[in-house]
Every structure is written in C-alpha cells, then in structure tokens.
FIKOLZA-1660 file (N, C-alpha, C; in steps of 0.1 Angstrom, whole numbers, plus 5000, padded with zeros to 4 digits):
% residues 254
   i   px   py   pz ch aa at
   1 5119 4868 5151  A  M  N
   1 5115 4878 5141  A  M CA
   1 5110 4871 5129  A  M  C
   2 5098 4874 5124  A  N  N
   2 5092 4868 5112  A  N CA
   2 5096 4876 5100  A  N  C
   3 5101 4869 5090  A  I  N
   3 5107 4876 5078  A  I CA
   3 5101 4870 5065  A  I  C
   4 5099 4879 5056  A  I  N
   4 5095 4874 5042  A  I CA
   4 5106 4878 5032  A  I  C
   5 5109 4870 5023  A  I  N
   5 5119 4873 5012  A  I CA
   5 5111 4874 4999  A  I  C
   6 5112 4885 4992  A  I  N
   6 5106 4887 4979  A  I CA
   6 5117 4888 4969  A  I  C
   7 5120 4877 4962  A  E  N
   7 5131 4875 4953  A  E CA
   7 5127 4865 4942  A  E  C
   8 5129 4869 4929  A  D  N
   8 5125 4860 4918  A  D CA
   8 5135 4850 4914  A  D  C
   9 5148 4852 4918  A  E  N
   9 5158 4842 4915  A  E CA
   9 5159 4832 4926  A  E  C
  10 5157 4819 4923  A  I  N
  10 5156 4809 4933  A  I CA
  10 5169 4807 4941  A  I  C
  11 5180 4807 4934  A  K  N
  11 5193 4805 4940  A  K CA
  11 5196 4817 4949  A  K  C
  12 5193 4829 4945  A  T  N
  12 5196 4841 4953  A  T CA
  12 5187 4840 4965  A  T  C
  13 5175 4836 4964  A  A  N
  13 5166 4836 4975  A  A CA
  13 5171 4826 4986  A  A  C
  14 5175 4814 4981  A  K  N
  14 5180 4804 4990  A  K CA
  14 5193 4809 4997  A  K  C
  15 5202 4815 4990  A  A  N
  15 5214 4820 4996  A  A CA
  15 5211 4831 5006  A  A  C
  16 5202 4840 5003  A  L  N
  16 5198 4851 5012  A  L CA
  16 5192 4845 5025  A  L  C
  17 5184 4834 5023  A  K  N
  17 5177 4828 5035  A  K CA
  17 5188 4822 5044  A  K  C
  18 5198 4815 5038  A  Q  N
  18 5209 4810 5047  A  Q CA
  18 5217 4820 5054  A  Q  C
  19 5219 4831 5047  A  L  N
  19 5226 4843 5052  A  L CA
  19 5219 4849 5064  A  L  C
  20 5206 4851 5062  A  I  N
  20 5198 4857 5073  A  I CA
  20 5198 4848 5085  A  I  C
  21 5196 4835 5083  A  L  N
  21 5196 4825 5094  A  L CA
  21 5209 4824 5101  A  L  C
  22 5220 4826 5094  A  S  N
  22 5233 4826 5100  A  S CA
  22 5235 4838 5109  A  S  C
  23 5228 4849 5106  A  I  N
  23 5229 4861 5114  A  I CA
  23 5219 4861 5125  A  I  C
  24 5207 4856 5122  A  L  N
  24 5196 4856 5131  A  L CA
  24 5190 4841 5132  A  L  C
  25 5197 4833 5140  A  P  N
  25 5193 4819 5141  A  P CA
  25 5179 4816 5145  A  P  C
  26 5173 4826 5153  A  T  N
  26 5159 4824 5158  A  T CA
  26 5149 4830 5148  A  T  C
  27 5153 4836 5137  A  A  N
  27 5144 4842 5128  A  A CA
  27 5136 4831 5121  A  A  C
  28 5124 4834 5117  A  R  N
  28 5115 4825 5110  A  R CA
  28 5112 4831 5096  A  R  C
  29 5116 4824 5085  A  I  N
  29 5113 4828 5072  A  I CA
  29 5099 4823 5068  A  I  C
  30 5089 4832 5069  A  K  N
  30 5075 4828 5067  A  K CA
  30 5071 4826 5053  A  K  C
  31 5078 4832 5044  A  A  N
  31 5075 4829 5029  A  A CA
  31 5086 4834 5021  A  A  C
  32 5088 4828 5009  A  T  N
  32 5097 4832 4999  A  T CA
  32 5088 4834 4986  A  T  C
  33 5088 4847 4981  A  I  N
  33 5078 4851 4971  A  I CA
  33 5086 4856 4959  A  I  C
  34 5081 4852 4947  A  A  N
  34 5088 4855 4935  A  A CA
  34 5082 4866 4926  A  A  C
  35 5070 4871 4929  A  S  N
  35 5064 4880 4920  A  S CA
  35 5056 4891 4927  A  S  C
  36 5053 4902 4920  A  I  N
  36 5045 4913 4925  A  I CA
  36 5031 4908 4929  A  I  C
  37 5025 4901 4920  A  E  N
  37 5011 4896 4922  A  E CA
  37 5010 4887 4934  A  E  C
  38 5020 4878 4936  A  T  N
  38 5019 4869 4948  A  T CA
  38 5022 4877 4960  A  T  C
  39 5031 4887 4960  A  A  N
  39 5034 4895 4971  A  A CA
  39 5022 4903 4976  A  A  C
  40 5015 4909 4967  A  V  N
  40 5003 4916 4970  A  V CA
  40 4993 4907 4976  A  V  C
  41 4991 4896 4971  A  S  N
  41 4981 4886 4976  A  S CA
  41 4985 4882 4990  A  S  C
  42 4998 4878 4992  A  H  N
  42 5002 4874 5005  A  H CA
  42 5001 4884 5016  A  H  C
  43 5005 4896 5013  A  L  N
  43 5005 4907 5022  A  L CA
  43 4991 4912 5026  A  L  C
  44 4982 4910 5016  A  S  N
  44 4968 4914 5018  A  S CA
  44 4961 4904 5027  A  S  C
  45 4965 4891 5027  A  Q  N
  45 4957 4881 5034  A  Q CA
  45 4964 4875 5046  A  Q  C
  46 4976 4880 5049  A  N  N
  46 4983 4874 5061  A  N CA
  46 4988 4886 5070  A  N  C
  47 4991 4882 5082  A  K  N
  47 4996 4891 5092  A  K CA
  47 5009 4897 5087  A  K  C
  48 5011 4910 5090  A  S  N
  48 5024 4916 5086  A  S CA
  48 5036 4910 5092  A  S  C
  49 5046 4907 5085  A  P  N
  49 5059 4902 5091  A  P CA
  49 5066 4913 5098  A  P  C
  50 5077 4910 5105  A  D  N
  50 5085 4920 5112  A  D CA
  50 5095 4927 5102  A  D  C
  51 5098 4920 5091  A  L  N
  51 5108 4925 5082  A  L CA
  51 5106 4919 5068  A  L  C
  52 5109 4926 5058  A  I  N
  52 5108 4921 5044  A  I CA
  52 5122 4924 5038  A  I  C
  53 5128 4914 5032  A  F  N
  53 5139 4915 5022  A  F CA
  53 5133 4915 5008  A  F  C
  54 5135 4926 5001  A  M  N
  54 5127 4927 4988  A  M CA
  54 5137 4931 4977  A  M  C
  55 5137 4922 4966  A  D  N
  55 5144 4925 4954  A  D CA
  55 5137 4936 4947  A  D  C
  56 5144 4946 4941  A  V  N
  56 5138 4957 4934  A  V CA
  56 5132 4953 4920  A  V  C
  57 5140 4945 4913  A  Q  N
  57 5136 4942 4899  A  Q CA
  57 5131 4927 4899  A  Q  C
  58 5118 4926 4899  A  L  N
  58 5112 4912 4899  A  L CA
  58 5108 4909 4884  A  L  C
  59 5105 4896 4882  A  A  N
  59 5102 4892 4868  A  A CA
  59 5090 4899 4862  A  A  C
  60 5080 4903 4870  A  D  N
  60 5068 4910 4865  A  D CA
  60 5068 4925 4868  A  D  C
  61 5080 4931 4871  A  G  N
  61 5081 4945 4872  A  G CA
  61 5089 4950 4884  A  G  C
  62 5089 4963 4886  A  L  N
  62 5096 4968 4898  A  L CA
  62 5088 4966 4910  A  L  C
  63 5095 4963 4921  A  C  N
  63 5088 4960 4934  A  C CA
  63 5079 4971 4939  A  C  C
  64 5082 4983 4935  A  F  N
  64 5075 4995 4940  A  F CA
  64 5060 4994 4937  A  F  C
  65 5056 4986 4927  A  E  N
  65 5042 4984 4924  A  E CA
  65 5035 4978 4935  A  E  C
  66 5042 4970 4943  A  I  N
  66 5035 4964 4955  A  I CA
  66 5030 4974 4964  A  I  C
  67 5037 4985 4967  A  F  N
  67 5033 4995 4976  A  F CA
  67 5021 5003 4971  A  F  C
  68 5018 5002 4958  A  K  N
  68 5006 5009 4953  A  K CA
  68 4994 5001 4955  A  K  C
  69 4996 4988 4957  A  E  N
  69 4984 4979 4958  A  E CA
  69 4981 4975 4972  A  E  C
  70 4990 4975 4981  A  V  N
  70 4988 4971 4995  A  V CA
  70 4996 4979 5004  A  V  C
  71 4990 4981 5016  A  N  N
  71 4997 4989 5027  A  N CA
  71 5007 4980 5034  A  N  C
  72 5020 4982 5031  A  V  N
  72 5031 4975 5037  A  V CA
  72 5034 4982 5051  A  V  C
  73 5033 4974 5062  A  R  N
  73 5033 4980 5075  A  R CA
  73 5047 4977 5082  A  R  C
  74 5056 4971 5076  A  C  N
  74 5068 4967 5083  A  C CA
  74 5080 4973 5076  A  C  C
  75 5092 4973 5082  A  P  N
  75 5104 4978 5076  A  P CA
  75 5108 4969 5064  A  P  C
  76 5115 4975 5054  A  V  N
  76 5119 4968 5042  A  V CA
  76 5134 4970 5040  A  V  C
  77 5141 4959 5037  A  I  N
  77 5155 4960 5033  A  I CA
  77 5155 4956 5018  A  I  C
  78 5158 4966 5010  A  F  N
  78 5158 4964 4995  A  F CA
  78 5171 4957 4991  A  F  C
  79 5170 4948 4981  A  C  N
  79 5182 4941 4976  A  C CA
  79 5182 4943 4961  A  C  C
  80 5194 4946 4955  A  T  N
  80 5195 4948 4941  A  T CA
  80 5209 4949 4936  A  T  C
  81 5212 4947 4924  A  A  N
  81 5225 4947 4918  A  A CA
  81 5229 4962 4915  A  A  C
  82 5219 4971 4915  A  Y  N
  82 5221 4984 4911  A  Y CA
  82 5217 4994 4922  A  Y  C
  83 5222 5006 4922  A  D  N
  83 5218 5016 4932  A  D CA
  83 5210 5027 4927  A  D  C
  84 5204 5025 4914  A  E  N
  84 5197 5036 4908  A  E CA
  84 5183 5038 4914  A  E  C
  85 5178 5029 4922  A  Y  N
  85 5165 5030 4928  A  Y CA
  85 5166 5033 4943  A  Y  C
  86 5177 5037 4947  A  A  N
  86 5179 5040 4962  A  A CA
  86 5169 5050 4967  A  A  C
  87 5167 5061 4960  A  L  N
  87 5158 5071 4965  A  L CA
  87 5143 5066 4966  A  L  C
  88 5139 5059 4956  A  E  N
  88 5125 5054 4956  A  E CA
  88 5124 5043 4967  A  E  C
  89 5134 5036 4970  A  A  N
  89 5134 5026 4980  A  A CA
  89 5132 5032 4994  A  A  C
  90 5139 5043 4997  A  F  N
  90 5137 5049 5010  A  F CA
  90 5124 5057 5011  A  F  C
  91 5117 5059 5000  A  K  N
  91 5103 5064 5001  A  K CA
  91 5093 5054 5004  A  K  C
  92 5097 5041 5003  A  S  N
  92 5088 5030 5004  A  S CA
  92 5092 5020 5016  A  S  C
  93 5092 5026 5028  A  N  N
  93 5094 5018 5040  A  N CA
  93 5109 5013 5041  A  N  C
  94 5117 5018 5032  A  G  N
  94 5131 5012 5032  A  G CA
  94 5139 5017 5044  A  G  C
  95 5146 5008 5051  A  V  N
  95 5155 5011 5062  A  V CA
  95 5169 5009 5058  A  V  C
  96 5171 5001 5047  A  D  N
  96 5185 5000 5042  A  D CA
  96 5184 4994 5027  A  D  C
  97 5195 4994 5021  A  Y  N
  97 5196 4991 5006  A  Y CA
  97 5209 4983 5004  A  Y  C
  98 5207 4970 5002  A  V  N
  98 5218 4961 5002  A  V CA
  98 5221 4957 4987  A  V  C
  99 5233 4959 4983  A  L  N
  99 5237 4956 4969  A  L CA
  99 5241 4942 4967  A  L  C
 100 5238 4936 4956  A  K  N
 100 5242 4922 4953  A  K CA
 100 5256 4923 4946  A  K  C
 101 5264 4913 4948  A  P  N
 101 5262 4901 4956  A  P CA
 101 5263 4904 4971  A  P  C
 102 5255 4897 4978  A  F  N
 102 5254 4899 4993  A  F CA
 102 5267 4895 5000  A  F  C
 103 5269 4902 5011  A  S  N
 103 5280 4898 5020  A  S CA
 103 5274 4897 5034  A  S  C
 104 5280 4889 5042  A  V  N
 104 5275 4888 5056  A  V CA
 104 5275 4901 5063  A  V  C
 105 5286 4909 5060  A  E  N
 105 5287 4922 5067  A  E CA
 105 5276 4931 5063  A  E  C
 106 5272 4932 5050  A  S  N
 106 5262 4942 5046  A  S CA
 106 5248 4938 5051  A  S  C
 107 5245 4925 5050  A  V  N
 107 5232 4920 5055  A  V CA
 107 5231 4921 5070  A  V  C
 108 5242 4918 5077  A  A  N
 108 5242 4919 5092  A  A CA
 108 5240 4934 5096  A  A  C
 109 5246 4943 5089  A  A  N
 109 5245 4957 5092  A  A CA
 109 5231 4962 5090  A  A  C
 110 5225 4957 5079  A  A  N
 110 5211 4961 5076  A  A CA
 110 5201 4956 5087  A  A  C
 111 5203 4943 5091  A  V  N
 111 5195 4937 5101  A  V CA
 111 5196 4944 5114  A  V  C
 112 5209 4948 5118  A  Q  N
 112 5212 4955 5130  A  Q CA
 112 5205 4968 5131  A  Q  C
 113 5204 4975 5119  A  K  N
 113 5197 4988 5119  A  K CA
 113 5182 4986 5122  A  K  C
 114 5176 4975 5117  A  V  N
 114 5162 4972 5120  A  V CA
 114 5160 4970 5135  A  V  C
 115 5169 4961 5140  A  V  N
 115 5168 4958 5155  A  V CA
 115 5170 4971 5163  A  V  C
 116 5179 4979 5160  A  N  N
 116 5182 4992 5167  A  N CA
 116 5169 5001 5167  A  N  C
 117 5163 5002 5155  A  L  N
 117 5151 5010 5154  A  L CA
 117 5140 5004 5162  A  L  C
 118 5138 4991 5162  A  K  N
 118 5128 4985 5170  A  K CA
 118 5130 4987 5185  A  K  C
 119 5142 4985 5189  A  N  N
 119 5145 4988 5204  A  N CA
 119 5143 5002 5208  A  N  C
 120 5146 5011 5199  A  F  N
 120 5145 5025 5201  A  F CA
 120 5130 5029 5204  A  F  C
 121 5121 5024 5195  A  F  N
 121 5107 5028 5197  A  F CA
 121 5101 5020 5208  A  F  C
 122 5105 5008 5211  A  Q  N
 122 5099 5000 5222  A  Q CA
 122 5102 5007 5235  A  Q  C
 123 5115 5012 5237  A  T  N
 123 5118 5018 5250  A  T CA
 123 5112 5032 5252  A  T  C
 124 5107 5037 5241  A  R  N
 124 5100 5051 5242  A  R CA
 124 5086 5050 5239  A  R  C
 125 5080 5038 5239  A  E  N
 125 5066 5036 5235  A  E CA
 125 5057 5045 5244  A  E  C
 126 5059 5045 5257  A  N  N
 126 5050 5053 5266  A  N CA
 126 5051 5068 5264  A  N  C
 127 5063 5072 5258  A  A  N
 127 5065 5086 5257  A  A CA
 127 5060 5092 5244  A  A  C
 128 5056 5083 5234  A  L  N
 128 5052 5087 5221  A  L CA
 128 5037 5092 5222  A  L  C
 129 5034 5103 5215  A  P  N
 129 5020 5108 5215  A  P CA
 129 5011 5099 5207  A  P  C
 130 4998 5100 5208  A  D  N
 130 4988 5093 5200  A  D CA
 130 4987 5101 5187  A  D  C
 131 4995 5096 5177  A  F  N
 131 4996 5103 5164  A  F CA
 131 4983 5103 5157  A  F  C
 132 4975 5092 5158  A  E  N
 132 4962 5092 5151  A  E CA
 132 4953 5103 5157  A  E  C
 133 4952 5104 5170  A  A  N
 133 4944 5115 5176  A  A CA
 133 4949 5128 5173  A  A  C
 134 4963 5130 5172  A  L  N
 134 4969 5143 5169  A  L CA
 134 4965 5147 5155  A  L  C
 135 4967 5137 5146  A  L  N
 135 4963 5140 5132  A  L CA
 135 4949 5144 5130  A  L  C
 136 4940 5138 5137  A  E  N
 136 4926 5141 5137  A  E CA
 136 4923 5155 5142  A  E  C
 137 4930 5159 5152  A  R  N
 137 4928 5172 5158  A  R CA
 137 4933 5183 5149  A  R  C
 138 4944 5181 5143  A  I  N
 138 4950 5192 5135  A  I CA
 138 4945 5191 5120  A  I  C
 139 4936 5181 5117  A  G  N
 139 4929 5181 5104  A  G CA
 139 4938 5177 5093  A  G  C
 140 4948 5169 5094  A  V  N
 140 4956 5165 5083  A  V CA
 140 4954 5150 5080  A  V  C
 141 4945 5144 5087  A  N  N
 141 4942 5129 5084  A  N CA
 141 4933 5128 5073  A  N  C
 142 4937 5132 5061  A  G  N
 142 4929 5132 5049  A  G CA
 142 4925 5146 5045  A  G  C
 143 4926 5149 5032  A  K  N
 143 4923 5162 5026  A  K CA
 143 4908 5165 5028  A  K  C
 144 4905 5177 5033  A  K  N
 144 4891 5180 5037  A  K CA
 144 4883 5185 5025  A  K  C
 145 4889 5189 5014  A  G  N
 145 4881 5194 5003  A  G CA
 145 4890 5195 4990  A  G  C
 146 4883 5196 4979  A  F  N
 146 4890 5197 4966  A  F CA
 146 4884 5209 4958  A  F  C
 147 4893 5216 4951  A  L  N
 147 4890 5226 4942  A  L CA
 147 4888 5221 4928  A  L  C
 148 4876 5222 4922  A  V  N
 148 4873 5217 4909  A  V CA
 148 4867 5228 4900  A  V  C
 149 4867 5225 4887  A  F  N
 149 4864 5235 4877  A  F CA
 149 4852 5229 4868  A  F  C
 150 4841 5237 4867  A  K  N
 150 4830 5233 4859  A  K CA
 150 4822 5246 4855  A  K  C
 151 4818 5246 4842  A  D  N
 151 4810 5257 4837  A  D CA
 151 4817 5270 4839  A  D  C
 152 4830 5270 4836  A  N  N
 152 4838 5283 4837  A  N CA
 152 4839 5288 4851  A  N  C
 153 4837 5279 4861  A  K  N
 153 4838 5284 4875  A  K CA
 153 4846 5274 4883  A  K  C
 154 4853 5279 4893  A  Y  N
 154 4859 5270 4903  A  Y CA
 154 4850 5268 4915  A  Y  C
 155 4849 5256 4919  A  V  N
 155 4840 5252 4930  A  V CA
 155 4848 5244 4940  A  V  C
 156 4846 5247 4953  A  T  N
 156 4852 5239 4964  A  T CA
 156 4842 5228 4968  A  T  C
 157 4846 5216 4968  A  L  N
 157 4838 5205 4972  A  L CA
 157 4844 5199 4985  A  L  C
 158 4836 5197 4995  A  L  N
 158 4840 5189 5007  A  L CA
 158 4842 5175 5003  A  L  C
 159 4853 5169 5008  A  T  N
 159 4856 5155 5005  A  T CA
 159 4845 5146 5010  A  T  C
 160 4838 5149 5021  A  E  N
 160 4827 5140 5025  A  E CA
 160 4815 5140 5016  A  E  C
 161 4815 5150 5006  A  K  N
 161 4804 5150 4997  A  K CA
 161 4807 5142 4984  A  K  C
 162 4819 5137 4983  A  I  N
 162 4824 5129 4971  A  I CA
 162 4821 5114 4973  A  I  C
 163 4814 5108 4964  A  A  N
 163 4811 5094 4965  A  A CA
 163 4822 5086 4960  A  A  C
 164 4828 5090 4949  A  F  N
 164 4839 5082 4943  A  F CA
 164 4847 5091 4933  A  F  C
 165 4859 5087 4931  A  F  N
 165 4868 5093 4920  A  F CA
 165 4869 5082 4910  A  F  C
 166 4870 5086 4897  A  F  N
 166 4872 5076 4887  A  F CA
 166 4879 5082 4875  A  F  C
 167 4883 5073 4866  A  I  N
 167 4889 5077 4853  A  I CA
 167 4880 5075 4842  A  I  C
 168 4878 5086 4834  A  K  N
 168 4869 5086 4822  A  K CA
 168 4877 5091 4810  A  K  C
 169 4879 5082 4800  A  D  N
 169 4887 5086 4789  A  D CA
 169 4900 5092 4793  A  D  C
 170 4907 5085 4802  A  E  N
 170 4920 5088 4807  A  E CA
 170 4920 5102 4815  A  E  C
 171 4909 5107 4818  A  T  N
 171 4908 5119 4826  A  T CA
 171 4903 5116 4840  A  T  C
 172 4909 5121 4851  A  P  N
 172 4904 5119 4864  A  P CA
 172 4892 5127 4867  A  P  C
 173 4882 5120 4872  A  M  N
 173 4869 5127 4875  A  M CA
 173 4864 5123 4889  A  M  C
 174 4854 5130 4894  A  L  N
 174 4848 5127 4907  A  L CA
 174 4833 5128 4906  A  L  C
 175 4826 5121 4914  A  M  N
 175 4811 5121 4914  A  M CA
 175 4807 5123 4928  A  M  C
 176 4798 5133 4930  A  T  N
 176 4793 5136 4943  A  T CA
 176 4781 5127 4946  A  T  C
 177 4777 5127 4959  A  F  N
 177 4765 5119 4963  A  F CA
 177 4752 5124 4956  A  F  C
 178 4752 5137 4952  A  D  N
 178 4740 5141 4945  A  D CA
 178 4742 5140 4930  A  D  C
 179 4751 5132 4926  A  Q  N
 179 4754 5128 4912  A  Q CA
 179 4758 5139 4903  A  Q  C
 180 4766 5148 4909  A  Q  N
 180 4772 5159 4901  A  Q CA
 180 4786 5154 4897  A  Q  C
 181 4790 5156 4885  A  Q  N
 181 4803 5151 4880  A  Q CA
 181 4812 5162 4877  A  Q  C
 182 4824 5161 4882  A  Y  N
 182 4834 5172 4880  A  Y CA
 182 4848 5166 4876  A  Y  C
 183 4856 5174 4869  A  Q  N
 183 4869 5169 4865  A  Q CA
 183 4878 5172 4877  A  Q  C
 184 4886 5162 4881  A  A  N
 184 4896 5164 4892  A  A CA
 184 4909 5171 4887  A  A  C
 185 4915 5178 4895  A  N  N
 185 4927 5185 4891  A  N CA
 185 4940 5177 4892  A  N  C
 186 4939 5165 4898  A  Q  N
 186 4951 5156 4901  A  Q CA
 186 4948 5142 4896  A  Q  C
 187 4958 5135 4892  A  P  N
 187 4957 5121 4889  A  P CA
 187 4952 5113 4901  A  P  C
 188 4946 5101 4898  A  L  N
 188 4940 5093 4909  A  L CA
 188 4951 5089 4919  A  L  C
 189 4963 5086 4914  A  D  N
 189 4974 5082 4922  A  D CA
 189 4977 5093 4933  A  D  C
 190 4977 5105 4929  A  E  N
 190 4980 5116 4938  A  E CA
 190 4968 5118 4947  A  E  C
 191 4956 5118 4942  A  V  N
 191 4944 5119 4950  A  V CA
 191 4944 5109 4961  A  V  C
 192 4947 5096 4958  A  H  N
 192 4947 5085 4967  A  H CA
 192 4956 5089 4980  A  H  C
 193 4967 5094 4977  A  H  N
 193 4976 5097 4989  A  H CA
 193 4972 5109 4997  A  H  C
 194 4962 5117 4992  A  L  N
 194 4957 5128 4999  A  L CA
 194 4945 5125 5008  A  L  C
 195 4940 5113 5006  A  L  N
 195 4927 5109 5014  A  L CA
 195 4930 5100 5025  A  L  C
 196 4921 5101 5035  A  A  N
 196 4923 5092 5047  A  A CA
 196 4920 5077 5042  A  A  C
 197 4929 5068 5046  A  E  N
 197 4928 5054 5042  A  E CA
 197 4915 5048 5048  A  E  C
 198 4911 5053 5059  A  S  N
 198 4899 5047 5066  A  S CA
 198 4886 5051 5059  A  S  C
 199 4887 5061 5050  A  Q  N
 199 4875 5066 5044  A  Q CA
 199 4874 5063 5029  A  Q  C
 200 4885 5062 5022  A  F  N
 200 4885 5059 5008  A  F CA
 200 4894 5047 5005  A  F  C
 201 4889 5039 4995  A  F  N
 201 4896 5027 4991  A  F CA
 201 4898 5026 4976  A  F  C
 202 4910 5023 4971  A  R  N
 202 4913 5021 4957  A  R CA
 202 4909 5007 4953  A  R  C
 203 4897 5005 4948  A  V  N
 203 4892 4992 4945  A  V CA
 203 4899 4986 4932  A  V  C
 204 4903 4995 4923  A  N  N
 204 4911 4991 4912  A  N CA
 204 4918 5004 4906  A  N  C
 205 4924 5002 4894  A  R  N
 205 4931 5014 4889  A  R CA
 205 4921 5025 4884  A  R  C
 206 4909 5022 4882  A  Q  N
 206 4899 5031 4877  A  Q CA
 206 4891 5038 4888  A  Q  C
 207 4889 5032 4899  A  Y  N
 207 4880 5037 4909  A  Y CA
 207 4886 5038 4923  A  Y  C
 208 4882 5049 4930  A  L  N
 208 4886 5052 4944  A  L CA
 208 4873 5056 4951  A  L  C
 209 4868 5048 4960  A  I  N
 209 4855 5050 4965  A  I CA
 209 4854 5054 4980  A  I  C
 210 4844 5061 4983  A  N  N
 210 4841 5065 4997  A  N CA
 210 4834 5054 5004  A  N  C
 211 4838 5052 5017  A  Y  N
 211 4832 5041 5025  A  Y CA
 211 4817 5044 5026  A  Y  C
 212 4813 5057 5028  A  S  N
 212 4799 5060 5030  A  S CA
 212 4790 5057 5017  A  S  C
 213 4797 5055 5006  A  A  N
 213 4789 5052 4994  A  A CA
 213 4787 5038 4991  A  A  C
 214 4793 5029 4999  A  V  N
 214 4792 5014 4997  A  V CA
 214 4778 5010 5002  A  V  C
 215 4771 5003 4993  A  K  N
 215 4757 4998 4996  A  K CA
 215 4758 4984 4999  A  K  C
 216 4764 4976 4990  A  E  N
 216 4765 4961 4993  A  E CA
 216 4776 4955 4984  A  E  C
 217 4780 4944 4989  A  V  N
 217 4791 4937 4982  A  V CA
 217 4787 4922 4979  A  V  C
 218 4790 4918 4967  A  E  N
 218 4786 4904 4963  A  E CA
 218 4799 4896 4959  A  E  C
 219 4798 4883 4961  A  H  N
 219 4809 4875 4955  A  H CA
 219 4808 4875 4940  A  H  C
 220 4819 4875 4933  A  Y  N
 220 4819 4875 4919  A  Y CA
 220 4828 4864 4914  A  Y  C
 221 4829 4862 4901  A  F  N
 221 4837 4851 4895  A  F CA
 221 4852 4852 4900  A  F  C
 222 4858 4840 4901  A  G  N
 222 4872 4839 4904  A  G CA
 222 4876 4846 4917  A  G  C
 223 4868 4845 4927  A  R  N
 223 4872 4850 4941  A  R CA
 223 4872 4866 4940  A  R  C
 224 4866 4872 4931  A  K  N
 224 4865 4886 4930  A  K CA
 224 4853 4891 4937  A  K  C
 225 4852 4904 4939  A  L  N
 225 4840 4910 4946  A  L CA
 225 4834 4920 4937  A  L  C
 226 4820 4921 4937  A  F  N
 226 4813 4931 4929  A  F CA
 226 4807 4940 4940  A  F  C
 227 4811 4953 4938  A  V  N
 227 4807 4963 4948  A  V CA
 227 4796 4972 4942  A  V  C
 228 4785 4974 4949  A  R  N
 228 4774 4983 4945  A  R CA
 228 4774 4995 4954  A  R  C
 229 4774 5007 4948  A  L  N
 229 4773 5019 4956  A  L CA
 229 4759 5024 4957  A  L  C
 230 4757 5034 4965  A  S  N
 230 4744 5040 4967  A  S CA
 230 4740 5048 4955  A  S  C
 231 4749 5052 4946  A  I  N
 231 4746 5059 4934  A  I CA
 231 4752 5051 4922  A  I  C
 232 4747 5053 4910  A  P  N
 232 4752 5045 4899  A  P CA
 232 4766 5048 4895  A  P  C
 233 4773 5039 4890  A  T  N
 233 4787 5041 4885  A  T CA
 233 4787 5038 4870  A  T  C
 234 4796 5044 4863  A  P  N
 234 4796 5042 4848  A  P CA
 234 4799 5028 4844  A  P  C
 235 4807 5021 4853  A  E  N
 235 4810 5007 4850  A  E CA
 235 4808 4998 4863  A  E  C
 236 4808 4985 4861  A  K  N
 236 4808 4976 4873  A  K CA
 236 4820 4978 4881  A  K  C
 237 4818 4979 4894  A  L  N
 237 4830 4980 4903  A  L CA
 237 4834 4966 4908  A  L  C
 238 4846 4962 4903  A  I  N
 238 4851 4948 4906  A  I CA
 238 4864 4949 4913  A  I  C
 239 4864 4943 4925  A  V  N
 239 4876 4942 4933  A  V CA
 239 4883 4929 4929  A  V  C
 240 4896 4929 4925  A  G  N
 240 4903 4917 4921  A  G CA
 240 4906 4908 4933  A  G  C
 241 4908 4895 4930  A  K  N
 241 4910 4885 4941  A  K CA
 241 4922 4889 4950  A  K  C
 242 4932 4896 4944  A  E  N
 242 4944 4899 4952  A  E CA
 242 4941 4910 4962  A  E  C
 243 4930 4917 4960  A  K  N
 243 4926 4928 4970  A  K CA
 243 4913 4925 4977  A  K  C
 244 4907 4914 4975  A  S  N
 244 4893 4912 4981  A  S CA
 244 4894 4911 4996  A  S  C
 245 4904 4904 5001  A  V  N
 245 4905 4903 5016  A  V CA
 245 4908 4916 5022  A  V  C
 246 4917 4924 5016  A  Q  N
 246 4920 4937 5021  A  Q CA
 246 4908 4946 5021  A  Q  C
 247 4900 4945 5010  A  F  N
 247 4888 4954 5009  A  F CA
 247 4878 4950 5020  A  F  C
 248 4876 4937 5022  A  L  N
 248 4866 4933 5033  A  L CA
 248 4871 4937 5047  A  L  C
 249 4884 4936 5049  A  N  N
 249 4890 4941 5062  A  N CA
 249 4888 4956 5064  A  N  C
 250 4889 4963 5053  A  W  N
 250 4887 4978 5053  A  W CA
 250 4873 4981 5057  A  W  C
 251 4863 4974 5051  A  L  N
 251 4849 4976 5055  A  L CA
 251 4846 4973 5069  A  L  C
 252 4852 4962 5074  A  E  N
 252 4849 4957 5087  A  E CA
 252 4856 4965 5098  A  E  C
 253 4869 4969 5096  A  N  N
 253 4877 4975 5106  A  N CA
 253 4878 4990 5106  A  N  C
 254 4870 4996 5097  A  R  N
 254 4871 5011 5096  A  R CA
 254 4868 5018 5109  A  R  C
% end
C-alpha cells in the first residue's frame, strides 16, 4: 500500500510514519508533505497513492483547501487534536478521523477500515454498474443549463454555449461563445461543482473555462502556462505551476 503523510510537525510526522509501518510493515511511505502548496503540487504531478494521512490544520491553512485545487482520488484518514472539523472531513474523501495524540489502536482501526472497504469493492467489482455511462444516460454528469438574468429578463443558457465563467468586481459572470456576458446566480465555487470535470477546468480562482473554448497554450514564466481562448478574456489566463501538469493532463485525457 502506497501512503502519503501530510503533516507540518516533523516529530509528529515521524511518529506517525513509525506507527503506520508497525501496523503495515509492507506499506511504502511515498512522501511526507508539510504544506497545502506542496501537497497540491505533489498530487497534481504524481500517481495517486492508496491512502493519505492528512493533518487538518497545516501551517499555511486548513487542509480542505487542497481539495479545492486538486482532485484527490484516494481515501483520506484525517488527523487532528480537535474534532470540530469532523463533518468537513467526511465530505472530503474521509474514511476516518483520528485524534491526536495517536494511539496504535486508533490508527490500526482506521487502517483496517480502509482495507475492509478496498476488499469489499474488489470482491464486487464485476457486479458494479458502469457509473460513468449511467450518469451520462440520466443526464447528471454536469449541469445542462443555467438560468441567468439580463435586461429585466430571465434567460436559460445551455452549458455547452458558455465559453467561460469568471469573476468581475467580485461578481460571478459568464461569457458565451458569441461573446454575450451575463451575471451568474451562483458563486464560482458552487458552479464548479455543478459542471462536468471533463468539460470545465478551474484554471485559477478567477476563471472556469470550457474545454471547447481552448485555442492554444503557451509556456509562461516560472513554469506557469498562458492559455488563449477562442474568444477574448478580460484578463490573461494564467495557470499556476502547481496546476500546470493537471491542466495539461485534463486537455490530453478528456
């Protein structure tokens, strides 16, 4: 089992590593990460581990910011000295929530839960339906349209007609392929969760773009990317270095 530890306290990370290896001697600790920024970069550029042990309160913020920047595809065991974030943890791939100071019993129980879940789904793999095909058939794999307001009228726009969503003067907006601009009724964070990941990408906090709108991509300073769309954007579209590999993979594997 390949495991990543995300913990900003060096002594705690070392103790947790020893504890994990005492429970799972064949486990491989692939990385020990201390910050949100490094975690996003690592998860964007490397193969997903089988399990992550993740401290909730890191030096540069709460770990839940990681899930806003990168798609975490494996189970997560959250570790913290407090239980106030338990609900948020279970909304973010959490399979268990271990309180500090760690004990062999609590960590072993959390690991066993992951193993049990893995075995459960492996033994039933052939019986599981093709969820991607099912979602496509019933039409929930991404919101199909948005209700917008302009010139004292409500208008329904098909999602496929929208080139990008963006923030203008702290207001969520959208731009269609025929360059019509409308105010969106929901914040970009909410809109992002309503759209198919294969079709729209959050290039930064200001822009959410349609795959069909991407014209070309150029290398930019500091391992960043400059994205040019088929229609003009109010500002330059820059993908940060921590998201650049993820963005290129999205373009290639869509």
